[in-house]
C-alpha positions in Angstrom: -23.0 -64.6 37.1 -19.6 -66.1 38.1 -20.5 -66.9 41.8 -20.7 -70.4 43.2 -24.1 -69.6 44.4 -25.5 -68.7 40.9 -23.3 -70.3 37.9 -23.8 -73.7 38.6 -27.6 -73.2 38.8 -27.6 -71.4 35.8 -25.4 -73.9 33.6 -27.6 -76.7 35.2 -31.0 -75.1 34.1 -29.3 -73.9 30.7 -28.3 -77.2 29.7 -31.6 -78.9 30.7 -33.5 -76.5 28.7 -31.1 -77.1 25.6 -31.6 -80.7 26.0 -35.2 -80.8 26.2 -35.4 -78.8 22.8 -32.5 -80.6 21.2 -34.5 -83.8 21.7 -38.0 -82.4 20.8 -36.9 -80.6 17.8 -35.1 -83.6 16.4 -37.9 -85.8 17.1 -40.4 -83.7 15.4 -38.3 -83.1 12.3 -37.8 -86.8 12.1 -41.5 -87.5 12.6 -42.0 -84.8 9.9 -39.7 -86.2 7.1 -39.4 -89.8 7.7 -41.1 -91.5 10.7 -44.8 -90.3 10.2 -44.5 -91.9 6.6 -42.7 -94.9 7.7 -45.5 -95.8 10.1 -48.3 -95.0 7.9 -49.1 -91.9 10.1 -50.4 -88.1 9.7 -47.3 -86.2 10.4 -49.3 -82.7 11.6 -51.5 -84.8 14.0 -48.8 -86.9 15.5 -46.8 -83.7 15.9 -49.8 -82.0 17.7 -50.0 -85.1 20.2 -46.3 -85.1 20.7 -46.4 -81.3 21.8 -49.2 -82.2 23.9 -47.7 -84.9 25.7 -44.7 -82.8 26.5 -47.0 -80.2 28.3 -49.2 -83.0 30.1 -46.8 -83.7 33.1 -47.0 -80.2 34.0 -50.8 -80.5 34.7 -50.6 -84.1 36.4 -47.2 -83.7 38.5 -46.8 -80.1 39.2 -48.4 -80.5 42.7 -46.2 -83.4 43.8 -43.4 -81.6 42.3 -44.0 -78.5 44.3 -44.4 -80.5 47.5 -41.2 -82.4 47.3 -39.3 -79.3 46.4 -40.6 -77.5 49.8 -40.2 -80.5 51.9 -36.6 -81.6 50.9 -33.2 -80.0 50.3 -33.0 -78.8 47.0 -29.6 -79.2 45.5 -30.0 -82.9 46.6 -33.3 -83.2 44.4 -31.8 -81.4 41.7 -28.7 -83.8 41.5 -31.3 -86.7 41.5 -33.4 -85.3 38.7 -30.2 -84.6 36.6 -29.1 -88.2 37.2 -32.4 -89.5 35.9 -31.9 -87.4 32.9 -28.9 -89.1 31.9 -30.6 -92.4 32.0 -33.4 -91.0 30.0 -31.0 -89.8 27.2 -29.3 -93.1 26.9 -32.5 -94.8 26.3 -33.2 -91.9 23.9 -30.1 -92.6 22.0 -30.8 -96.3 21.7 -34.3 -95.5 20.6 -32.8 -92.9 17.9 -30.7 -95.8 16.6 -33.3 -98.3 16.3 -35.6 -95.7 14.9 -38.3 -96.8 17.5 -41.1 -93.9 17.1 -43.2 -95.0 20.1 -40.1 -95.5 22.4 -39.1 -91.8 21.5 -42.6 -90.6 22.3 -42.9 -92.1 25.3 -39.2 -90.9 26.4 -40.5 -87.3 25.4 -43.2 -87.5 28.0 -40.6 -88.9 30.7 -38.4 -85.8 29.9 -41.6 -83.5 30.2 -42.0 -85.4 33.9 -38.5 -84.7 34.6 -38.8 -81.0 33.5 -42.0 -80.9 35.7 -40.0 -81.8 38.8 -37.3 -79.5 37.8 -39.0 -76.3 37.3 -40.1 -75.4 40.8 -36.8 -76.3 42.1 -34.6 -73.7 39.8 -36.9 -70.8 40.6 -37.6 -71.4 44.3 -34.2 -71.9 45.2 -33.1 -68.5 43.7 -34.4 -66.6 46.8 -32.3 -68.9 48.9 -28.9 -68.3 47.0 -29.2 -64.5 46.2 -30.0 -61.3 48.1 -33.1 -59.4 47.6 -31.6 -57.1 45.2 -30.2 -59.8 43.1 -33.4 -61.3 42.4 -34.3 -59.2 39.5 -30.9 -60.0 37.9 -30.9 -63.6 38.8 -34.2 -64.1 37.2 -33.3 -62.0 33.9 -30.1 -64.3 33.7 -32.0 -67.5 34.1 -35.0 -66.5 31.5 -32.2 -65.1 29.1 -30.5 -68.3 29.4 -33.5 -70.4 29.0 -34.6 -68.4 25.7 -31.1 -69.0 24.3 -31.0 -72.7 25.4 -34.4 -73.3 23.7 -33.3 -71.3 20.6 -30.1 -73.1 20.0 -31.6 -76.4 21.0 -34.4 -76.3 18.4 -32.2 -74.9 15.5 -29.4 -77.8 16.5 -32.0 -80.6 16.5 -33.7 -79.7 13.5 -30.4 -79.1 11.4 -28.4 -82.2 12.6 -31.1 -84.9 12.7 -31.3 -85.5 8.8 -27.7 -84.9 8.3 -25.8 -88.3 7.2 -24.9 -88.9 10.9 -27.8 -87.1 12.4 -28.9 -89.6 14.6 -25.3 -90.2 15.9 -24.8 -86.6 16.6 -28.1 -86.1 18.3 -27.5 -89.3 20.5 -24.2 -88.1 21.7 -25.3 -84.6 22.1 -28.2 -85.6 24.4 -25.9 -87.8 26.5 -23.1 -85.5 26.6 -25.3 -82.5 27.6 -27.2 -84.5 30.2 -23.7 -85.4 31.8 -22.6 -81.7 31.8 -25.8 -80.8 33.6 -25.4 -83.3 36.2 -21.7 -82.4 36.6 -22.8 -78.8 37.0 -25.5 -79.8 39.6 -22.6 -81.3 41.8 -21.6 -77.4 42.5 -25.1 -76.1 43.6 -24.9 -75.0 47.1 -26.9 -76.6 49.8 -30.3 -75.0 50.0 -32.2 -76.2 53.1 -35.7 -77.6 52.9 -38.3 -74.7 53.6 -40.9 -76.8 54.8 -39.4 -80.2 56.2 -42.6 -80.9 58.4 -44.9 -81.0 55.1 -46.8 -84.0 54.6 -46.9 -85.1 51.1 -50.5 -85.5 49.6 -50.5 -88.0 46.8 -53.9 -87.4 45.7 -53.0 -85.5 42.5 -56.3 -83.9 42.0 -56.9 -82.5 45.5 -53.2 -81.3 45.9 -53.3 -79.7 42.4 -56.5 -77.8 43.4 -55.0 -76.6 46.6 -51.7 -75.8 44.8 -53.8 -73.5 42.4 -55.9 -72.3 45.3 -53.3 -71.1 47.4 -51.9 -67.9 45.7 -55.7 -66.6 45.7 -55.1 -65.4 49.2 -52.2 -63.4 48.2 -53.0 -60.7 45.6 -49.7 -59.8 44.4 -48.5 -63.3 44.2 -51.7 -64.3 42.3 -51.7 -61.0 40.0 -48.0 -61.7 39.2 -48.8 -65.5 38.1 -51.6 -64.3 35.9 -49.2 -61.4 34.5 -46.4 -64.1 33.7 -49.0 -66.7 32.3 -50.1 -64.0 29.8 -46.6 -63.6 28.7 -46.4 -67.3 27.8 -50.0 -67.3 26.3 -48.8 -64.4 24.0 -45.3 -65.8 23.2 -46.8 -69.0 22.2 -49.2 -67.6 19.7 -46.2 -65.7 18.0 -43.8 -68.8 18.2 -46.6 -71.1 16.8 -47.4 -68.8 13.8 -44.0 -67.9 12.7 -43.4 -70.7 10.2 -46.8 -69.8 8.4 -46.2 -66.0 8.8 -42.9 -66.5 7.1 -44.3 -68.5 4.2 -47.8 -67.1 3.8 -47.1 -63.2 4.7 -43.7 -62.4 3.9 -42.9 -65.2 1.4 -40.1 -66.5 3.2 -38.9 -70.1 3.5 -37.6 -72.1 6.5 -34.6 -69.8 6.9 -36.8 -66.8 7.5 -38.8 -68.7 10.0 -35.8 -69.5 11.9 -34.8 -65.7 11.7 -37.9 -64.9 13.3 -37.2 -67.5 16.1 -33.8 -65.9 16.5 -35.2 -62.5 16.8 -37.6 -63.2 19.1 -35.5 -65.2 21.5 -32.6 -62.9 21.4 -35.0 -60.1 22.0 -36.7 -61.6 25.2 -33.1 -62.2 26.5 -32.2 -58.6 25.7 -35.2 -57.2 27.7 -34.7 -59.6 30.5 -31.0 -58.5 30.9 -31.8 -54.8 30.5 -34.3 -55.0 33.2 -32.0 -55.2 36.0 -30.2 -52.0 34.6 -33.4 -50.0 34.5 -34.5 -51.4 38.1 -30.9 -51.3 39.4 -31.8 -54.1 41.6 -35.0 -53.0 43.0 -37.9 -55.2 43.1 -40.5 -53.1 41.3 -43.4 -53.0 38.8 -42.8 -49.5 37.6 -42.1 -50.6 34.0 -44.9 -53.1 33.9 -47.6 -50.8 32.2 -45.0 -49.2 29.8 -43.7 -52.6 28.5 -47.3 -54.0 28.1 -48.3 -50.8 26.1 -44.6 -51.4 24.3 -45.9 -54.8 23.2 -49.1 -53.8 21.8 -47.3 -50.8 20.0 -44.9 -53.2 18.3 -47.5 -55.9 17.5 -49.3 -52.8 15.6 -46.0 -52.0 14.1 -45.5 -55.3 13.1 -48.8 -55.6 11.3 -48.2 -52.3 9.6 -44.9 -53.4 8.0 -46.3 -56.8 7.1 -47.3 -57.1 3.3 -50.9 -58.0 2.6 -49.8 -61.2 0.9 -46.6 -62.9 0.1 -45.4 -61.7 -3.3 -43.9 -64.1 -5.9 -43.9 -67.8 -6.1 -40.5 -68.6 -5.2 -40.1 -68.5 -1.5 -37.1 -66.1 -0.2 -34.3 -67.0 1.9 -33.1 -65.1 4.8 -30.6 -62.9 2.7 -33.5 -62.4 0.4 -36.1 -61.4 2.7 -33.6 -59.0 4.5 -33.2 -57.2 1.1 -36.9 -56.5 0.8 -38.1 -52.9 1.7 -40.2 -54.1 4.5 -37.7 -56.3 6.2 -36.1 -53.7 8.7 -39.5 -52.4 9.9 -40.6 -56.0 10.5 -37.2 -57.0 12.2 -37.1 -54.0 14.5 -40.9 -54.5 15.3 -40.2 -58.3 16.3 -37.1 -57.6 18.1 -38.6 -54.8 20.2 -41.9 -56.8 21.0 -39.9 -59.6 22.2 -37.7 -57.0 24.4 -40.9 -55.3 25.6 -41.9 -59.0 26.7 -38.7 -59.6 28.5 -38.9 -56.2 30.4 -42.4 -57.2 31.3 -42.3 -60.6 32.7 -39.0 -60.4 34.8 -40.1 -58.0 37.4 -42.9 -60.2 38.0 -40.8 -63.4 38.6 -38.9 -61.4 41.2 -42.1 -59.8 42.9 -43.7 -63.4 43.1 -40.6 -64.9 44.9 -40.1 -62.0 47.3 -43.9 -61.9 48.4 -44.3 -65.6 48.7 -43.5 -67.0 52.1 -40.4 -69.3 52.0 -42.3 -72.4 53.3 -44.8 -72.2 50.2 -42.2 -70.9 47.6 -41.9 -74.2 45.5 -45.4 -75.0 45.6 -46.2 -71.3 44.3 -43.8 -71.8 41.4 -45.5 -75.4 40.8 -49.0 -73.4 40.6 -47.2 -71.1 38.0 -46.3 -74.0 36.0 -49.7 -75.5 35.9 -51.3 -72.1 34.8 -48.5 -71.4 32.4 -49.2 -74.7 30.6 -53.0 -74.0 30.7 -52.4 -70.6 28.9 -50.3 -72.3 26.1 -53.0 -74.9 25.6 -55.5 -72.0 25.5 -53.4 -70.2 23.1 -53.3 -73.1 20.9 -57.2 -73.5 21.1 -57.8 -69.7 20.3 -55.7 -69.7 17.4 -57.3 -72.9 16.0 -60.6 -71.1 16.4 -59.5 -68.1 14.6 -57.7 -69.6 11.9 -60.9 -71.8 11.5 -63.3 -68.6 11.1 -61.0 -67.3 8.6 -58.5 -65.0 10.3 -55.4 -64.3 8.6 -51.9 -64.6 10.5 -51.5 -60.8 10.3 -55.0 -60.5 11.6 -54.3 -62.7 14.6 -51.3 -60.6 15.4 -53.5 -57.5 15.1 -56.2 -58.8 17.5 -53.4 -59.7 20.0 -52.3 -56.2 19.9 -55.7 -55.1 21.5 -56.4 -58.2 23.5 -53.1 -57.5 25.2 -54.4 -54.2 26.4 -56.8 -56.2 28.7 -53.7 -56.8 31.1 -53.5 -52.8 31.7 -55.4 -53.0 35.1 -53.3 -56.0 36.2 -50.2 -54.0 35.7 -51.1 -50.9 37.2 -52.4 -52.7 40.3 -49.1 -54.9 40.6 -47.1 -51.6 40.2 -48.8 -50.4 43.7 -47.1 -53.6 45.4 -43.5 -52.6 44.3 -40.7 -52.6 46.9 -39.5 -49.2 45.9 
């Protein structure tokens, strides 16, 4: 964690994830409570558009991002991307000060573009900086850090933006964090280009198709990508429904929704960091099936402990919720579900990296980003359909417990490719 070959990269990605979510959370909160009304727009529709615009660059530019990350020296590219983030955050600060909604939405899109180009770099550089027996630990720390950064950035953005000096706090925060991320990137060791002779294909449609098609020729890599994308699919279902679950199922207010977000994020981080302890540095899928079954088991447990309907008209705060008889079961179930998710996902990142040729590493990561984004879009579509036909939030959770078991053949097959 404290070594020169890992700490600067960890800090760079942590600060980047924090800044993305600080900005996004502040903007969504501002749209909900002020800007939508000021512009005469529907807040829920606008927030949906904003969320889509942040994901859109992963579909459009991941192929180009993967090619560049394979062709050029990686630490150089990371520094350039982080410098661009400072410029974008200065423009964001100005837009917050002037309360320019369309500028803020455009800048969020460009932050999505910036994240698209950084994504393949942060995971493809790990095998160059770490030994094989450090990959599980490195991926675990990166994923745990990312989850904590998402959590803290989301909470800080939502809490600070509506305070009396909120726009000043957010403006100073996004610029300061971007500058700190750039400073950290200056210390990332040189990671030579893995495929310097690569010719960049600027046809985004053709290169995207080739990017997605390449892992098909490498079964363990392809299965790892599908398995990781399933984790993001399942996680997005729960994260998207926590506010409604808190209000409609357990009768809680926004404090309870935030508590669930904390539990889920910390739980994933806990599972990710425990993964290396269990595997002792080995790149192995031996716990994949058990962790997948654990996810279904604790989803079922969450369903059992959830009330059939919220009781009482007044919404409970976090303290009031924790004093209810079912709270302990809900808290433990949610935390353990997330911990099993962390234990499930980390070995697949390490397996994907160890079984991908170095010359195609970044492009493989870029294809993962595309499929992850597609999974999250499909999750949103499935949730909309289930809600439209009358599923309750708890009913959706219960269905996920059984749908999750469809991944069992994948985990069994991946275990055979382990490097024990």
